[in-house]
C-alpha positions in Angstrom: -101.2 -32.9 2.0 -100.8 -34.7 5.3 -98.7 -31.9 6.7 -101.4 -29.4 5.7 -103.8 -31.5 7.8 -101.6 -30.8 10.8 -100.3 -34.3 11.4 -96.9 -34.8 13.1 -94.0 -36.6 11.5 -94.6 -39.9 13.2 -98.3 -40.0 12.2 -97.3 -39.2 8.6 -94.7 -42.0 8.7 -97.2 -44.5 9.9 -99.8 -43.5 7.3 -97.2 -43.8 4.5 -96.1 -47.2 5.7 -99.7 -48.4 5.9 -100.3 -47.4 2.3 -97.0 -48.2 0.6 -94.6 -50.5 2.5 -96.7 -53.0 4.4 -96.6 -56.7 3.6 -99.9 -58.5 3.1 -100.3 -61.0 5.9 -102.6 -62.6 8.4 -101.7 -61.6 11.9 -102.8 -63.1 15.2 -104.4 -60.4 17.3 -105.4 -62.5 20.3 -104.9 -66.1 21.6 -106.7 -67.3 24.7 -106.9 -70.7 26.3 -110.4 -72.1 26.1 -109.9 -74.4 29.1 -108.3 -74.2 32.5 -104.9 -75.7 33.0 -103.5 -77.4 36.0 -100.7 -76.1 38.2 -97.2 -76.1 36.7 -98.5 -76.6 33.2 -95.8 -74.5 31.6 -93.1 -77.0 32.5 -94.6 -79.6 30.1 -95.7 -77.2 27.4 -94.2 -77.4 23.9 -95.9 -75.5 21.0 -98.0 -77.9 18.9 -97.9 -80.7 21.6 -100.3 -82.0 24.2 -100.1 -81.1 27.9 -100.5 -84.0 30.3 -101.9 -86.1 27.4 -104.7 -83.6 26.6 -104.9 -81.3 23.6 -105.0 -77.7 24.8 -107.9 -76.0 23.1 -107.4 -72.3 22.2 -109.4 -69.5 20.8 -107.5 -67.4 18.2 -108.5 -64.2 16.6 -106.8 -63.1 13.4 -106.7 -59.9 11.2 -105.9 -59.7 7.5 -103.5 -56.9 6.4 -104.2 -56.0 2.8 -101.3 -55.6 0.3 -99.7 -52.3 -0.3 -100.5 -49.9 -3.1 -97.1 -50.6 -4.7 -97.9 -54.3 -4.9 -101.4 -53.7 -6.4 -100.1 -51.2 -8.9 -97.1 -53.5 -9.8 -99.6 -56.3 -10.6 -101.7 -54.0 -12.8 -98.5 -52.7 -14.6 -97.3 -56.3 -15.3 -100.5 -57.1 -17.0 -100.3 -54.0 -19.3 -96.7 -54.1 -20.4 -94.8 -55.7 -23.4 -91.6 -57.3 -22.1 -88.4 -58.7 -23.4 -87.6 -62.3 -22.7 -85.5 -61.4 -19.6 -88.3 -59.2 -18.3 -90.8 -62.0 -18.8 -88.5 -64.3 -16.9 -88.5 -61.9 -14.0 -92.3 -61.6 -14.2 -92.7 -65.4 -14.1 -90.3 -65.6 -11.2 -92.4 -63.2 -9.3 -95.6 -65.1 -10.1 -94.1 -68.4 -9.1 -92.8 -66.9 -5.8 -96.4 -65.8 -5.1 -97.8 -69.2 -6.0 -95.2 -70.8 -3.6 -96.2 -68.4 -0.8 -99.9 -69.2 -1.4 -99.2 -73.0 -1.3 -97.1 -72.5 1.8 -99.9 -70.6 3.5 -102.3 -73.4 2.6 -99.9 -75.9 4.1 -99.8 -73.9 7.4 -103.6 -73.7 7.5 -104.3 -77.4 6.6 -105.9 -79.2 9.5 -107.6 -82.2 8.0 -106.1 -84.9 5.9 -108.4 -83.8 3.0 -106.9 -80.3 3.1 -103.3 -81.7 3.3 -104.0 -83.9 0.3 -105.2 -80.8 -1.6 -101.9 -79.1 -0.8 -100.0 -82.2 -1.9 -101.8 -82.2 -5.2 -100.9 -78.5 -5.8 -97.3 -79.2 -5.0 -97.2 -82.2 -7.4 -99.0 -80.2 -10.1 -96.5 -77.2 -9.9 -93.4 -79.0 -8.7 -91.6 -78.3 -12.0 -91.9 -74.5 -11.4 -91.3 -74.3 -7.6 -87.9 -74.2 -6.0 -86.7 -77.4 -4.2 -86.3 -75.5 -0.9 -89.9 -74.4 -1.1 -91.1 -78.0 -1.8 -89.0 -79.3 1.1 -90.4 -76.6 3.5 -94.0 -77.4 2.4 -93.4 -81.1 2.9 -91.9 -80.6 6.3 -94.9 -78.5 7.4 -97.3 -81.2 6.2 -95.4 -84.0 7.9 -94.9 -82.1 11.2 -98.4 -80.9 11.7 -100.3 -82.3 14.6 -103.6 -83.9 14.1 
């Protein structure tokens, strides 16, 4: 159908990727400094740190990429099927991987202590289902974040 519309191979490849292979994510489209910096500021810059004792304000624009058709259809199919015990184990593994990714995303986005405590409650509530590596990663994100 796309070839009949006269699209070249690269355009067809990009359209197919956008529909079927993309990963859902939030991407940063633009980051700008909201304040002027002094000369030689780059020498003392470390991401997440202050420059010359001052927090560097930034303006960030983000864009959400929606999940692929495969992921949406797989989710629908998992709801409709009858599974063996092994298949259900795989389904639960997929579900808990998604829960872990969601909690990890919340940990990255947590700014205030109230939001961090909410993430901590989620981790403690689901810690028996999450992998220890995921729990450690979430904990390190919460402890390393700059107020």
